[in-house]
C-alpha positions in Angstrom: 7.7 68.0 149.7 4.5 69.9 148.7 3.8 71.7 145.4 3.9 75.1 147.2 7.4 74.5 148.4 8.5 73.4 145.0 7.1 76.6 143.5 9.0 78.7 146.0 12.2 76.9 145.3 11.7 77.3 141.5 11.2 81.1 141.9 14.3 81.3 144.1 16.4 79.4 141.6 15.1 81.5 138.7 15.9 84.7 140.6 19.4 83.5 141.4 20.0 82.5 137.7 18.9 86.0 136.6 21.2 87.7 139.1 24.1 85.5 137.9 23.4 86.4 134.2 23.3 90.1 135.1 26.6 89.8 137.0 28.3 88.1 134.1 27.0 90.8 131.7 28.3 93.6 133.9 31.8 91.9 134.0 31.7 91.5 130.2 30.8 95.2 129.7 33.6 96.3 132.0 36.1 94.2 130.0 34.7 95.8 126.7 35.0 99.3 128.1 38.6 98.7 129.3 39.5 97.2 125.9 37.9 100.1 124.0 39.7 102.6 126.2 43.0 101.0 125.3 42.3 100.5 121.6 41.1 104.1 121.1 44.4 105.5 122.3 46.2 103.2 119.9 43.8 103.9 117.1 44.3 107.6 117.1 48.0 107.0 116.6 47.7 104.7 113.6 46.1 106.7 110.8 47.2 106.3 107.1 48.3 102.7 107.5 50.9 102.1 104.8 50.6 99.6 102.0 54.1 100.5 100.7 56.3 98.1 98.7 60.1 98.2 99.0 60.3 101.5 97.2 56.8 103.0 97.0 55.0 104.6 99.8 51.2 104.4 99.5 49.0 105.5 102.4 45.4 104.4 103.1 42.4 106.6 103.6 42.1 108.7 106.7 39.7 107.8 109.6 38.2 110.5 111.7 39.7 110.8 115.1 41.6 113.4 117.2 45.2 113.5 118.3 47.4 115.6 120.5 48.9 118.6 118.8 48.9 121.7 121.0 50.4 121.7 124.4 52.7 123.9 126.4 54.1 121.0 128.4 57.6 119.7 127.6 57.4 116.8 125.2 59.6 113.8 124.7 60.8 113.5 121.1 61.2 109.7 121.4 57.6 109.3 122.6 55.6 111.5 120.2 58.0 113.2 117.7 57.4 116.7 119.1 60.6 118.6 120.0 61.4 119.4 123.6 60.9 122.9 124.9 59.5 124.3 121.7 58.1 127.8 122.2 54.4 128.0 121.4 53.6 130.8 119.0 50.3 132.4 118.0 48.1 130.3 115.7 48.5 133.1 113.2 52.2 132.1 112.8 51.3 129.4 110.2 48.5 131.3 108.4 50.2 134.7 108.2 51.2 135.8 104.7 54.9 135.4 103.9 57.3 138.3 104.3 60.3 139.4 102.2 62.9 136.7 102.2 60.7 133.8 103.4 61.3 130.5 101.5 58.4 129.6 99.3 57.4 126.8 96.9 55.3 127.4 93.8 53.5 124.2 92.7 52.3 124.4 89.1 49.6 121.7 88.3 47.3 120.8 85.5 44.5 122.5 87.5 46.4 125.7 88.4 49.1 127.2 90.5 49.4 127.0 94.3 52.0 129.0 96.3 53.2 127.9 99.7 55.3 129.4 102.5 57.8 126.9 103.8 58.9 126.4 107.5 62.5 125.2 107.6 62.8 126.3 111.2 60.1 123.8 112.2 60.7 121.0 109.7 64.3 121.4 108.3 64.7 117.9 106.9 61.3 117.9 105.2 61.8 121.4 103.6 65.4 120.5 102.5 64.3 117.2 101.0 61.3 118.6 99.2 63.3 121.7 97.9 66.2 119.6 96.7 64.0 117.1 94.9 61.9 119.8 93.4 64.9 121.7 92.1 66.2 118.5 90.5 62.8 118.1 88.7 61.9 115.0 90.6 58.2 115.9 90.7 57.9 117.3 87.2 55.3 115.4 85.2 54.2 113.4 88.3 50.6 112.6 88.9 48.8 112.9 92.2 48.0 109.4 93.3 45.1 109.8 95.7 42.4 112.3 96.4 40.7 111.6 99.8 38.0 113.6 101.3 40.6 115.8 103.0 43.9 115.6 101.2 45.5 115.4 97.8 48.5 113.0 97.9 51.4 113.0 95.5 53.3 110.1 94.1 56.8 109.4 95.4 59.2 106.9 97.0 61.5 106.5 100.0 64.7 107.4 98.1 65.1 110.8 99.9 68.2 112.9 99.8 69.2 111.2 103.1 69.3 107.8 101.4 66.2 106.6 103.3 63.2 107.7 105.1 63.6 110.4 107.8 62.0 111.3 111.1 58.6 112.9 111.4 59.2 116.6 112.3 56.2 117.6 114.3 55.7 121.1 115.6 53.1 122.4 118.1 53.0 125.5 115.9 52.1 123.8 112.6 48.7 122.1 112.0 46.8 120.5 109.2 44.7 123.6 108.3 43.2 124.0 104.9 46.1 124.5 102.4 48.7 122.9 104.7 51.6 121.1 102.9 52.8 118.0 104.6 55.1 115.0 104.2 53.7 111.5 104.0 55.0 108.7 106.1 54.3 105.0 106.6 54.2 105.0 110.4 56.4 105.6 113.4 60.1 106.0 113.1 62.1 107.3 110.2 59.5 106.7 107.5 59.0 110.2 106.0 59.2 110.0 102.3 59.3 112.0 99.1 55.5 111.9 98.9 53.7 115.1 100.0 50.1 116.0 100.5 48.0 119.1 100.5 45.0 119.5 102.8 41.9 120.2 100.8 39.2 119.9 103.4 37.4 123.2 103.7 35.2 122.5 106.7 35.6 120.5 109.9 32.6 118.6 111.0 30.9 120.0 114.2 31.3 116.6 116.0 35.1 116.7 115.3 35.3 120.3 116.6 33.4 119.3 119.7 35.5 116.2 120.2 38.7 118.2 120.0 38.1 119.7 123.4 35.5 117.2 124.7 35.7 114.8 127.7 36.7 111.8 125.5 39.7 113.6 124.1 40.7 114.8 127.5 40.3 111.3 129.0 42.7 110.0 126.3 45.2 112.7 127.0 44.3 114.5 123.8 43.0 118.0 123.1 43.7 121.3 121.4 43.9 124.9 122.6 40.8 127.0 122.0 42.8 129.2 119.6 43.7 126.2 117.4 40.2 124.9 117.6 38.9 128.3 116.5 41.3 128.3 113.5 40.1 124.9 112.4 36.5 125.9 112.8 36.8 129.0 110.7 39.5 128.1 108.3 39.0 124.4 107.7 41.4 121.5 107.5 41.8 118.1 109.1 42.9 118.0 112.7 42.9 114.1 112.6 46.2 114.4 110.8 47.9 116.3 113.6 50.5 114.2 115.4 50.5 111.8 112.5 51.9 113.7 109.5 54.3 116.6 109.7 53.4 120.0 108.1 56.2 121.9 106.4 54.4 124.5 104.4 51.2 126.5 104.2 49.4 127.8 101.1 49.1 131.5 100.8 47.8 131.8 97.2 45.8 129.5 95.0 42.9 128.4 97.3 40.7 128.5 94.2 42.6 125.6 92.8 41.4 123.5 95.8 37.8 124.0 94.6 38.8 122.5 91.3 40.6 119.7 93.0 37.6 118.9 95.2 35.4 118.7 92.2 37.4 115.8 90.7 35.6 112.5 90.9 37.5 109.4 92.3 37.1 105.7 92.1 36.7 103.2 95.0 40.4 103.4 95.6 40.4 107.2 95.9 42.3 107.5 92.6 41.3 110.7 90.7 39.3 109.8 87.6 40.7 113.0 86.0 44.5 113.0 86.1 46.0 115.8 88.2 49.6 116.3 87.2 52.5 118.4 88.5 54.0 120.4 85.7 56.8 121.9 87.8 57.7 123.1 91.2 59.7 126.3 91.7 61.6 126.9 95.0 62.6 130.5 95.9 62.1 133.3 98.3 59.1 135.7 98.6 
């Protein structure tokens, strides 16, 4: 066999090897994309991973993602915690000032007083547990455990008035806007606890706003109505908590206290370096 023939065969083999490598790379990329598509949908449903002990509930920091919160379709309570056939109301429902007779909570802290309208129609168990515990003085003198970039989280345990954790009461009409009052949980199932949080994030990043109605969110079956996106864009809050933690109240007075809260420095574990304590919580009507 001549040298020219050997050279042709070498080039042919080299080309075949290159094509094989490209083919393997394409297959690997397809597997990665499929894996990422699956893991993303799981990831957005697993925020605030719990590190709770037998009695204490302690949630981890929040990762930025988007979850399903606003849809007019019928939902399956067993699948996502949203009630079936819930009537969708105006986004102003949550942010409107309370009217005479509305249940309210006044949270007095070492940094000032914050007043919240409560929503027993949407989250009856959360409101009843919080109100009963507050009236009994459960929160008096308690410190807030964590101050993340978006929420201030109280101390608390799983010893609710129901004897254990209770279900997450999601509502398509309640979102984690700035000043929202929500109940902490440690994951799916009946894990709502005595811990509560207050949303302190005053702005939503542009990329999050874009993602809320973007192609990626839609491809994962997520997304928000334009009205809700507009409220988040103008009012602030953390949409990544929607569908993960149930809101049961909304601040209507005391937003200036949030500025003081946000000014507090934290350590590497998000523990406030300046102690923020609850002096008392008053439950009543507006």
